[in-house]
N, C-alpha and C positions, 0 to 999 in steps of 0.2 A: 588512484584506483578507488572505486566506490564499492561498498558492500551494501546492497539493497535487500532488505528483508521485508516481506509482506506480512510478517508477524502472525503466522498461523491463521490468516484470514482477517486479522484485526484491522488491516489497512485496506480492505476490499470494499468497505462500505456496507458489508453484509451485517456487521455487528455494531452496536452502539450502546450507550448507557441504557436506552429503553429496550433494546433487543441484544442482551449480552450473550456470550458463548454459553453452551449448555453447562449448567452447574454440575459439579462433581467431576469434571474433566480436568486434566492437568492444564489444558489451554485456558480454561476459565480461571483457574487459580493464578495463572501468570497475567492474563490480559484483561479480565473484567475490571480490575481495579484501575487500570490506566485508560480505559475507553473514554472517560470524560476528557482526558488530556488530548486524546487523538481526534476528538469530535470535529474541531474546526478543520483539521487536515483532511479527514475523510469527506466532510461536507464539501470542501473546496474541490477536491479531486472528482467528487461526484458531479458537481456543477460543471467543471471543465468537460467531463465525459458526456454529460447530457447535451451540451452544445455540439457534440460531435457523434452522437449516436453510439456512445461507448460507456463502459462502466468505470467506476473509480479504480478498479483493479487494472483495467486497460490503460488508464491514464498513468498509473504508477509504473506499469511496464514501459509505456512510451517514454516516460521521464527517465527511466534507467537507460533505455536505448539512446535517448538524446544526450545523456551524460557520457556516452561512449563506452558503456558496459555491455556485456553479453549477459542478459538475464538468464538465470537457470530457474525454470519454473517447474514445480512439482505438478504434473498433469495427472490428476486422479479422476477427471471426468472428461468426456469427449468434448463437451462445450467449452472447456478451457482452451482447446486448440483454436476455436473461433475467436476467442478473446486475444490470443497471441497474434492472430492474423490482423484483427482490428488494431491492436496496439502498434504493430509494425507500420500501419498506414496513418497513424495519427501524427500530425506535425504540430509541435508545440511552439507557441511564441515564447520569446524571452521571459515574459511575465508569467507564462504558464509553467515555466521551469522554476523561476525565482520564488514565486509566492508559496508553492508547496514546500520548498526548501526552508523558507523562513518559518512557516507554520510547524514544520517538523522540528526545527531548532527550538522554537518556543515551547513545544510540547515536552522537551527535555526528557525523552523516554529512552532508556537504554535497557534492552532486554537480552543482551548478549549473555550466553551461558558462561560459566567459569572456564570451560574448555576453549572458548573462542578468544582469539587474540586480536588486538587492534591492528589495522592495516596502515 
């Protein structure tokens, strides 16, 4: 079983070291310091998505689906539904699955809260 976390938007490609999460928020306190570690992963997911007319977030969701999970996405905006539809239609090649996994492992980021248990 895989637990996939989009990390409060940190894996969507929306945020980067050059464009961090809004200062003063709890999300910024947790994620802004690790954005440099995530940059190569979000860049690669963005590139995979660009080839398919999708976003990095769509690719992350497609990856979760390809791994046999059922993603649970917090849909706070109507256009997120469009992304879920796009993600469902994305077919990832083996290297499109393996490369982000390797980049995620290399980032060595663990943001699980103290209340979350490993699976």
